[in-house]
C-alpha positions as CSV (number, residue, x, y, z in Angstrom):
1,M,37.2,-33.3,40.8
2,D,36.8,-36.6,38.9
3,G,37.5,-36.9,35.2
4,V,38.5,-39.3,32.4
5,I,41.8,-39.4,30.6
6,I,41.0,-38.9,27.0
7,K,44.5,-38.6,25.6
8,A,48.1,-39.3,26.7
9,Y,50.6,-37.4,24.6
10,G,54.0,-35.8,25.0
11,G,54.3,-36.9,28.7
12,F,51.0,-35.2,29.6
13,Y,47.5,-36.6,30.3
14,F,44.5,-34.7,29.0
15,V,41.6,-35.2,31.3
16,L,38.0,-34.4,30.5
17,A,36.6,-33.1,33.8
18,K,33.1,-31.5,33.9
19,D,33.0,-29.1,30.9
20,R,36.7,-28.7,30.2
21,V,39.9,-30.6,29.2
22,L,42.8,-30.1,31.5
23,R,46.5,-30.9,30.6
24,C,47.7,-32.9,33.6
25,T,50.8,-34.4,35.0
26,I,50.7,-37.4,37.4
27,R,52.4,-37.3,40.8
28,G,55.3,-39.8,41.0
29,K,53.8,-41.4,44.1
30,I,50.5,-42.1,42.3
31,R,52.4,-43.6,39.3
32,R,54.4,-45.9,41.6
33,Q,51.2,-47.0,43.4
34,S,48.9,-47.5,40.4
35,G,51.3,-48.2,37.5
36,Q,51.0,-46.8,34.0
37,A,47.9,-44.6,33.5
38,L,45.8,-45.5,30.4
39,V,43.4,-43.6,28.2
40,G,40.0,-44.3,29.6
41,D,41.2,-44.3,33.2
42,R,38.9,-42.5,35.7
43,V,41.0,-40.2,37.8
44,N,40.8,-37.6,40.5
45,V,42.3,-34.3,39.5
46,K,43.4,-31.2,41.3
47,Q,42.9,-28.2,39.1
48,I,45.8,-25.7,39.0
49,N,44.3,-23.1,36.6
50,D,41.9,-23.0,33.7
51,T,43.9,-25.4,31.5
52,E,46.2,-27.4,33.8
53,G,45.9,-29.9,36.6
54,V,47.6,-32.7,38.5
55,V,46.2,-36.3,38.7
56,E,45.9,-37.1,42.4
57,A,44.5,-40.6,42.1
58,I,43.8,-43.3,39.4
59,L,40.5,-45.0,40.2
60,P,40.0,-48.8,39.9
61,R,39.4,-50.1,36.4
62,S,36.4,-52.1,35.2
63,T,38.1,-53.4,32.1
64,E,41.5,-53.1,30.5
65,L,42.7,-53.8,26.9
66,I,46.4,-54.3,26.3
67,R,46.5,-53.7,22.5
68,P,45.1,-51.1,22.0
69,P,45.9,-49.9,25.6
70,V,42.5,-48.5,26.8
71,A,40.8,-48.8,30.2
72,N,37.1,-48.9,31.2
73,V,35.8,-49.7,27.8
74,E,32.3,-51.1,27.7
75,Q,32.2,-52.3,24.1
76,A,34.5,-52.8,21.1
77,V,33.4,-52.0,17.6
78,I,35.7,-54.3,15.6
79,V,36.0,-52.9,12.1
80,F,36.9,-54.7,8.9
81,A,36.3,-53.8,5.3
82,I,34.0,-55.7,2.9
83,S,36.8,-55.2,0.4
84,N,40.0,-53.2,-0.1
85,P,41.5,-54.6,2.0
86,E,39.9,-58.1,1.9
87,P,38.7,-59.1,5.4
88,S,40.7,-61.6,7.4
89,A,38.1,-63.8,9.2
90,V,40.8,-65.4,11.4
91,L,42.1,-62.0,12.5
92,L,38.5,-60.9,13.2
93,D,38.0,-64.0,15.4
94,R,41.2,-63.1,17.3
95,F,39.8,-59.7,18.0
96,L,36.5,-61.2,19.2
97,V,38.3,-63.5,21.6
98,Q,40.5,-60.7,23.0
99,A,37.5,-58.4,23.5
100,Q,35.4,-61.0,25.3
101,A,38.3,-62.2,27.4
102,A,38.7,-58.6,28.6
103,G,35.1,-58.5,29.6
104,I,34.2,-56.1,26.7
105,S,31.1,-56.6,24.5
106,P,32.1,-56.9,20.9
107,V,30.2,-55.3,18.0
108,I,31.2,-56.4,14.4
109,C,31.3,-53.7,11.8
110,F,32.0,-54.3,8.1
111,N,32.8,-51.0,6.4
112,K,32.9,-50.1,2.7
113,F,29.5,-51.7,1.9
114,D,29.5,-49.5,-1.2
115,L,32.2,-51.8,-2.6
116,S,30.0,-54.9,-2.2
117,G,28.0,-54.3,-5.4
118,L,24.8,-55.2,-3.4
119,A,21.6,-53.3,-2.9
120,E,21.1,-51.7,0.6
121,T,18.6,-54.4,1.6
122,E,21.0,-57.3,0.7
123,Q,23.8,-58.7,2.9
124,P,27.3,-59.7,1.9
125,D,28.2,-63.3,2.6
126,I,30.6,-62.5,5.4
127,V,27.9,-60.5,7.2
128,K,25.5,-63.5,6.9
129,E,28.3,-65.8,8.2
130,Y,28.9,-63.7,11.3
131,R,25.3,-63.1,12.1
132,K,25.3,-66.8,13.2
133,T,27.5,-65.8,16.2
134,G,24.5,-63.9,17.7
135,L,26.7,-60.8,18.1
136,P,25.6,-57.4,16.7
137,V,26.8,-57.2,13.1
138,F,26.6,-54.1,10.9
139,G,27.4,-53.7,7.2
140,V,27.9,-49.9,6.7
141,S,29.6,-47.4,4.4
142,A,31.3,-44.3,5.8
143,K,31.4,-43.0,2.2
144,T,27.7,-43.2,1.3
145,G,26.2,-43.3,4.8
146,V,24.5,-46.6,4.3
147,H,23.2,-48.1,7.7
148,M,25.3,-45.6,9.7
149,D,22.3,-44.6,11.9
150,N,22.2,-48.2,13.1
151,L,25.8,-48.0,14.2
152,R,25.4,-44.6,15.7
153,A,22.6,-45.9,17.9
154,V,24.8,-48.6,19.6
155,L,27.4,-45.9,20.6
156,K,25.1,-43.7,22.5
157,E,26.0,-43.3,26.2
158,R,28.7,-46.0,26.0
159,I,32.5,-45.9,26.1
160,T,33.5,-47.7,22.9
161,V,36.8,-48.6,21.3
162,F,37.1,-48.8,17.6
163,A,39.7,-51.4,16.7
164,G,40.8,-53.3,13.6
165,P,43.5,-53.5,11.0
166,S,44.9,-50.5,9.2
167,G,43.0,-49.3,6.1
168,V,39.6,-50.6,7.0
169,G,38.2,-47.0,7.6
170,K,38.0,-46.6,11.4
171,S,38.9,-42.9,11.2
172,S,36.6,-42.5,8.2
173,L,33.7,-44.1,10.2
174,L,34.3,-41.7,13.1
175,N,34.4,-38.7,10.8
176,A,31.1,-39.9,9.3
177,L,29.5,-40.5,12.7
178,Q,30.4,-37.0,13.9
179,P,31.3,-34.5,11.1
180,G,33.8,-32.0,12.4
181,L,36.3,-34.5,14.0
182,A,38.4,-34.2,10.8
183,L,40.5,-37.3,11.8
184,K,43.3,-38.1,9.4
185,T,42.5,-40.9,7.0
186,G,44.8,-42.9,4.7
187,D,44.8,-44.8,1.4
188,I,45.4,-48.5,0.8
189,S,48.9,-49.4,-0.3
190,T,48.6,-50.8,-3.8
191,K,51.7,-52.9,-3.4
192,L,51.0,-54.4,0.1
193,K,47.2,-54.5,-0.2
194,R,46.9,-53.2,3.4
195,G,46.3,-49.9,5.0
196,K,48.8,-47.2,6.0
197,H,48.7,-46.3,9.7
198,T,47.0,-42.9,10.2
199,T,46.2,-42.9,13.9
200,R,49.4,-42.6,16.0
201,H,48.0,-42.6,19.5
202,V,44.9,-43.6,21.4
203,E,42.4,-40.9,22.1
204,L,38.8,-40.8,23.4
205,L,36.5,-38.6,21.4
206,P,33.3,-37.2,22.9
207,L,30.2,-37.7,20.6
208,A,27.5,-35.1,20.3
209,G,24.8,-37.7,20.8
210,G,26.5,-38.9,24.1
211,G,29.2,-41.4,24.7
212,L,33.0,-41.6,24.1
213,V,34.8,-43.4,21.3
214,A,38.4,-44.3,20.9
215,D,40.2,-44.0,17.6
216,T,43.2,-46.4,17.9
217,P,46.3,-47.3,15.9
218,G,45.7,-50.1,13.5
219,F,47.4,-53.4,13.7
220,S,47.4,-56.7,11.8
221,S,48.4,-59.5,14.1
222,M,47.6,-60.4,17.7
223,R,48.4,-63.2,20.1
224,L,45.5,-64.8,22.0
225,P,45.2,-63.8,25.7
226,A,46.4,-66.3,28.3
227,M,43.7,-68.9,29.1
228,R,43.0,-72.6,29.8
229,R,42.0,-74.8,27.0
230,E,38.6,-75.2,28.7
231,D,37.9,-71.5,28.6
232,L,38.2,-71.0,24.8
233,A,34.8,-72.3,23.8
234,G,33.2,-69.7,26.0
235,Y,34.5,-67.0,23.7
236,F,32.6,-68.7,20.7
237,N,29.2,-67.9,22.2
238,E,27.2,-69.6,19.4
239,F,28.5,-72.9,20.9
240,A,26.6,-72.4,24.1
241,Q,23.2,-73.5,23.0
242,F,24.5,-76.7,21.6
243,E,27.3,-77.8,24.0
244,I,24.8,-78.8,26.7
245,G,24.0,-81.8,24.4
246,C,27.6,-83.0,24.3
247,K,28.2,-86.5,25.6
248,F,31.1,-85.6,27.9
249,T,31.3,-82.8,30.5
250,G,34.1,-80.5,29.6
251,C,34.0,-81.4,26.0
252,L,36.6,-79.5,23.9
253,H,34.6,-80.0,20.7
254,N,37.6,-81.5,19.0
255,R,38.1,-85.3,18.9
256,E,35.5,-86.3,21.5
257,P,32.7,-88.6,20.4
258,G,29.1,-87.4,20.8
259,C,30.0,-83.8,20.5
260,A,26.8,-81.7,19.8
261,V,28.9,-78.7,18.7
262,K,30.5,-80.7,15.9
263,A,27.1,-82.0,14.9
264,A,25.8,-78.4,14.8
265,V,28.7,-77.5,12.5
266,E,27.7,-80.4,10.1
267,R,24.1,-79.2,10.1
268,G,25.2,-75.6,9.2
269,K,23.9,-74.2,12.5
270,I,27.5,-73.1,13.4
271,S,29.8,-71.5,10.9
272,S,32.3,-74.0,9.7
273,L,34.8,-71.1,9.2
274,R,34.5,-70.1,12.8
275,Y,34.8,-73.7,14.0
276,R,38.0,-74.1,12.0
277,H,39.4,-71.0,13.7
278,Y,38.3,-72.4,17.1
279,L,40.3,-75.6,16.4
280,D,43.4,-73.6,15.3
281,F,43.1,-71.4,18.5
282,L,42.6,-74.5,20.6
283,A,45.9,-75.9,19.3
284,E,47.6,-72.6,20.0
285,V,46.3,-72.5,23.6
286,M,47.3,-76.1,24.2
287,E,50.8,-75.3,22.9
288,E,51.1,-72.4,25.3
289,E,50.0,-74.7,28.2
290,R,52.8,-77.1,27.3
291,R,55.3,-74.3,27.1
292,Y,54.6,-73.1,30.7
């Protein structure tokens, strides 16, 4: 029967198939043919008894993330905190590029809204800034429940990965979305001002309202995926409506004259912060091109 790998731990693969979870091994022949199995992989399983099975085939993937290593994800909820720890916009933009390069729809979530000092109807500046991207952006609080229903709605019937640095409250959000998960949460290191890792492995968690979500190990740095310099602007989707007005086809929106994207930045239509990150990433991509 068909199923989905929801956890890989201790050399075993735990597969959700029909109404049960089977602890499975993978035949060596299948592993050699298909390579490393990932959480999220759709598989064909031969059931041995009520609790155990053997993976007979790994089905083709629609998407694949490298870090965190998850397959067949439809959307990524990229979580940062409003405060404690302070959000890193450049790291957020790296996450956004990685998700879109993998063919996964990103959703931006700023947790710890209760630390913003704002009324529920107000928006923190960083939320306003990222709404200019046209991507879904939520300001929520796992602690108080503010705006959690909006986030819950976008998870329904989707396979979603929660990703972001340590200490931003990914596990707390999942606990708030579905009471009873009892995922381990951690405190912020007062010395380092960043979170302590509490999630040690990737696991897909079924939600009562439908859908699967992955709680993943936190991380704080990430290389850009391999790409051509011409590809990068496509991952800054707010550029699209303006770049058709650029003077030159294939404009990199850097030093070219008559660039409509740069003009949009000057008019405040595109975030100047995001544009600066784009230029930094462009230099990084060009350096990688020269290296290879």
